[in-house]
Every structure is written in structure tokens, then in C-alpha cells.
C-alpha positions as CSV (number, residue, x, y, z in Angstrom):
1,M,3.1,1.8,2.6
2,A,1.5,5.1,1.6
3,N,2.5,5.7,-1.9
4,K,-0.6,4.5,-3.8
5,H,-0.2,6.0,-7.2
6,K,-1.2,3.1,-9.3
7,K,-4.1,3.2,-11.6
8,Q,-7.1,1.2,-10.5
9,R,-8.1,-1.2,-13.2
10,N,-10.3,-4.1,-12.3
11,R,-9.6,-4.0,-8.6
12,L,-10.3,-1.4,-6.0
13,V,-6.8,-1.9,-4.5
14,D,-3.9,-3.3,-6.4
15,P,-2.7,-6.8,-5.1
16,I,0.7,-5.4,-4.2
17,D,-0.9,-2.5,-2.3
18,R,-3.1,-5.0,-0.4
19,I,0.0,-7.0,0.6
20,S,1.8,-3.8,1.6
21,E,-1.1,-2.6,3.8
22,I,-1.4,-5.9,5.6
23,L,2.3,-6.0,6.1
24,F,2.3,-2.5,7.5
25,G,-0.6,-3.3,9.8
26,L,1.3,-6.4,11.1
27,I,4.4,-4.4,11.8
28,M,2.4,-1.8,13.7
29,V,0.6,-4.3,15.9
30,L,3.8,-6.4,16.5
31,T,5.6,-3.2,17.6
32,I,3.0,-2.9,20.4
33,T,2.7,-6.6,21.4
34,G,6.5,-6.9,21.3
35,T,6.7,-4.5,24.2
36,L,4.3,-6.4,26.4
37,S,6.0,-7.7,29.5
38,V,5.2,-11.4,30.1
39,V,6.5,-11.1,33.6
40,T,4.4,-8.3,34.9
41,G,1.7,-8.4,32.2
42,G,-1.7,-8.6,34.0
43,R,-5.2,-8.3,32.4
44,V,-5.1,-4.5,32.8
45,E,-1.9,-4.3,30.8
46,V,-3.2,-6.7,28.2
47,K,-6.4,-4.7,27.8
48,T,-4.4,-1.5,27.4
49,M,-2.2,-3.2,24.8
50,I,-5.2,-4.5,22.9
51,L,-6.9,-1.0,22.9
52,G,-3.6,0.6,21.9
53,A,-3.1,-1.8,19.0
54,L,-6.6,-1.3,17.7
55,G,-6.5,2.4,18.1
56,C,-3.0,2.8,16.5
57,N,-3.8,0.7,13.5
58,L,-7.2,2.5,13.0
59,A,-5.4,5.8,13.1
60,W,-2.7,4.7,10.7
61,G,-5.3,3.1,8.4
62,I,-7.1,6.5,8.2
63,I,-3.8,8.3,7.5
64,D,-2.8,5.8,4.9
65,A,-6.2,6.1,3.2
66,G,-5.8,9.8,3.1
67,L,-2.4,9.6,1.5
68,Y,-3.8,7.1,-1.0
69,L,-6.4,9.6,-2.0
70,M,-3.8,12.4,-2.3
71,G,-1.8,10.1,-4.5
72,C,-4.8,9.5,-6.8
73,L,-5.4,13.2,-7.1
74,G,-1.7,13.9,-7.8
75,E,-1.4,11.2,-10.4
76,R,-4.5,12.4,-12.3
77,G,-3.5,16.0,-12.0
78,R,0.0,15.2,-13.5
79,N,-1.7,13.2,-16.3
80,L,-3.9,16.2,-17.2
81,L,-1.0,18.5,-17.2
82,K,0.9,16.2,-19.5
83,L,-2.1,15.8,-21.8
84,G,-2.5,19.6,-21.9
85,T,1.2,20.1,-22.9
86,V,0.8,17.6,-25.7
87,R,-2.4,19.1,-27.0
88,Q,-1.8,22.8,-26.6
89,T,1.7,23.3,-28.1
90,N,1.9,24.6,-31.6
91,D,5.3,23.0,-32.2
92,P,4.8,19.4,-33.4
93,D,8.3,18.5,-32.3
94,A,7.7,19.9,-28.8
95,G,4.3,18.0,-28.6
96,T,6.0,14.8,-29.6
97,R,8.7,15.2,-27.0
98,A,6.1,15.9,-24.4
99,L,4.3,12.7,-25.4
100,V,7.5,10.7,-25.3
101,D,8.2,12.0,-21.7
102,A,4.7,10.9,-20.7
103,L,4.9,7.4,-22.0
104,P,6.8,4.4,-20.5
105,A,10.3,4.0,-21.9
106,P,9.7,0.4,-23.1
107,L,6.6,1.6,-25.1
108,V,8.5,4.5,-26.6
109,S,11.3,2.2,-27.7
110,V,9.0,0.2,-30.0
111,L,7.1,3.2,-31.5
112,S,8.3,4.9,-34.7
113,R,8.2,8.7,-35.2
114,D,5.2,8.4,-37.4
115,E,3.3,6.4,-34.8
116,L,4.1,9.0,-32.2
117,D,2.9,11.7,-34.5
118,S,-0.3,9.8,-35.2
119,M,-0.9,9.3,-31.5
120,R,-0.3,13.0,-30.8
121,Q,-2.8,13.9,-33.5
122,R,-5.5,11.6,-32.0
123,L,-4.9,13.1,-28.6
124,I,-5.4,16.6,-30.0
125,K,-8.8,15.5,-31.4
126,L,-10.0,14.2,-28.1
127,P,-12.8,16.2,-26.3
128,Q,-11.6,19.0,-24.0
129,S,-10.3,17.6,-20.7
130,P,-11.8,18.9,-17.4
131,R,-9.7,21.7,-15.8
132,R,-10.0,20.2,-12.4
133,T,-9.6,16.6,-11.2
134,H,-11.8,14.8,-8.7
135,L,-11.9,11.6,-6.8
136,T,-14.0,8.7,-8.2
137,K,-16.3,6.3,-6.3
138,D,-13.8,3.5,-6.8
139,E,-11.0,5.6,-5.3
140,W,-13.1,6.4,-2.3
141,L,-13.8,2.7,-1.9
142,G,-10.2,1.9,-2.4
143,A,-9.3,4.2,0.4
144,L,-11.8,2.5,2.6
145,G,-10.4,-0.8,1.7
146,I,-6.9,0.3,2.6
147,C,-8.1,1.6,6.0
148,L,-9.9,-1.7,6.7
149,L,-6.9,-3.8,5.7
150,V,-4.6,-2.0,8.1
151,F,-7.1,-2.2,10.9
152,F,-8.2,-5.8,10.5
153,S,-4.7,-7.1,10.1
154,T,-4.5,-6.4,13.8
155,I,-7.3,-8.8,14.8
156,P,-5.6,-12.2,14.2
157,V,-2.6,-11.1,16.2
158,I,-4.6,-9.9,19.3
159,I,-7.2,-12.7,19.3
160,P,-5.0,-15.0,21.6
161,F,-4.9,-12.3,24.2
162,L,-8.7,-12.2,24.3
163,F,-9.2,-15.9,24.9
164,M,-6.0,-17.0,26.8
165,A,-5.5,-16.1,30.4
166,D,-1.8,-16.9,30.5
167,V,0.0,-13.9,29.0
168,R,3.1,-15.9,28.1
169,S,1.2,-18.5,26.2
170,A,-1.0,-15.9,24.5
171,L,2.1,-14.0,23.3
172,R,3.7,-17.2,21.9
173,V,0.5,-18.0,20.0
174,S,0.2,-14.3,18.8
175,N,3.8,-14.4,17.5
176,A,3.2,-17.6,15.7
177,V,0.1,-16.2,14.0
178,A,2.1,-13.1,13.0
179,I,4.9,-15.2,11.6
180,I,2.3,-17.2,9.5
181,M,0.8,-14.0,8.3
182,L,4.2,-12.5,7.4
183,F,5.0,-15.7,5.4
184,M,1.7,-15.5,3.6
185,C,2.3,-11.9,2.7
186,G,5.7,-12.9,1.2
187,Y,4.2,-15.9,-0.6
188,A,1.5,-13.7,-2.1
189,F,4.0,-11.1,-3.1
190,A,6.1,-13.7,-4.8
191,R,3.1,-14.9,-6.8
192,E,2.4,-11.4,-8.0
193,T,6.0,-10.6,-9.0
194,G,7.3,-13.9,-10.3
195,L,9.7,-14.5,-7.5
196,R,10.2,-17.9,-5.7
197,S,7.4,-18.4,-3.3
198,W,8.9,-20.1,-0.3
199,P,12.2,-18.2,-0.2
200,T,10.3,-14.9,-0.5
201,G,7.9,-15.9,2.2
202,L,10.7,-16.7,4.6
203,A,12.5,-13.5,3.6
204,M,9.3,-11.5,4.4
205,V,9.3,-13.1,7.9
206,A,12.9,-12.0,8.4
207,V,12.3,-8.5,7.1
208,G,9.2,-8.1,9.2
209,A,11.0,-9.2,12.3
210,L,13.8,-6.8,11.6
211,L,11.5,-3.9,11.0
212,V,9.6,-4.6,14.2
213,G,12.9,-4.8,16.1
214,I,14.1,-1.5,14.7
215,A,10.7,0.2,15.6
216,I,10.9,-1.1,19.2
217,A,14.5,-0.1,19.5
218,L,13.7,3.4,18.4
219,G,10.8,3.7,20.7
220,G,8.2,3.3,17.9
């Protein structure tokens, strides 16, 4: 949900992050629509529910975007500290160990000691790194994208309540839309991770329903 510590490469928001944000937004809005009473639900209650769903997801979108920006700053700050450790130590062995700690284990496993030493020497020759980190334009845009994903994931689920007078029918259509969206999230997640598409899509529907049930049961 809020841990966005991935480096941005060619996309403002990583595909897995996008799926996670949409899933989070769906769970939030389903938690609200799931508490709507189809017996006593009048237009006033439906209007309150719609406003509550939009406001809640907007608030959480802003919060999630803020946590994303914090993650970006934290990641870059840690990277600068690691680079500084590698470059500033006078002990070659200590510098190499710091480099090993900073690299992914699979990459370290295929590098020889000479290659690590050569990499450390090239890092030492780099221009001086800035002492302070800052957020880039792409990271600000990524945060905006995260906020919008959480907010707009609300819209398809509440649309039936805007155009259907019968609350029971609107709730059924809304739930059907949510199920389709949960399945699509699982399907997309499978394509990004190499899992089986249909089973993962169905599993996402089950997991989403379970999380919504837990949230409602706990008063969420």
C-alpha cells in the first residue's frame, strides 16, 4: 500500500505499485458501500455514503502520496550514505565490504574480488555527491499519480448509486463492478510477476473480499 521505495525508471509509478493503489482504493470504498443498508437505505443515506467514499479515498490518496514521497527521500538518503561509506573509507577491504552490503546478493555472487575493487575505484572517482537529497519532478508526479489512482478507483464502484434509484439493485451492480476490478487487478499482477493469470485473478477477488470483511468487522 504505502511502501513505495522502488526506483522510478521509465514509468512514474511502478506497475505493481499501480495495482496496489487501485486495490487499496477498492478495499476502502467497498468497506463503505458494504455497510450500506439496503433495507433502510434512502437517497440521503446513499448521498452520505457516496460523499464518505469519495472523501475517504481522497484523504487516503493524499496520505499514501505523502508516504511515497517519504519513501523516495529515504531510499535516496540511504543510497547516498552507502556511497559515502564506500568512497570515504581509507581501508580498501572496508570499502569493498560496504559495496558488497549495498549491492543485491545475486549480483555480488557473480562478481569477483577484482571486479568489486574495480567498481569501488570507479565510484571513488565519481564527482562529489550532494550532501542533501531532494525530490525530483518525476517523484512529485508519481505521488500525484498515486493519489489519483486511489481516488478514481472509487468512481466505478459508486456510479451505480448515481444512476439507479433502487438501492438493492445499485448495490448488486456496484459489487459486480468491484469483483470485476479485483479480478483485473489480480490478472494484471499475474502478468507482471509471471504467475498464472486466471487463478491469481480469482485469488485476488477472494483476498479482497476477505480484507473488506475484516475491515467491516473491525469497524473500519
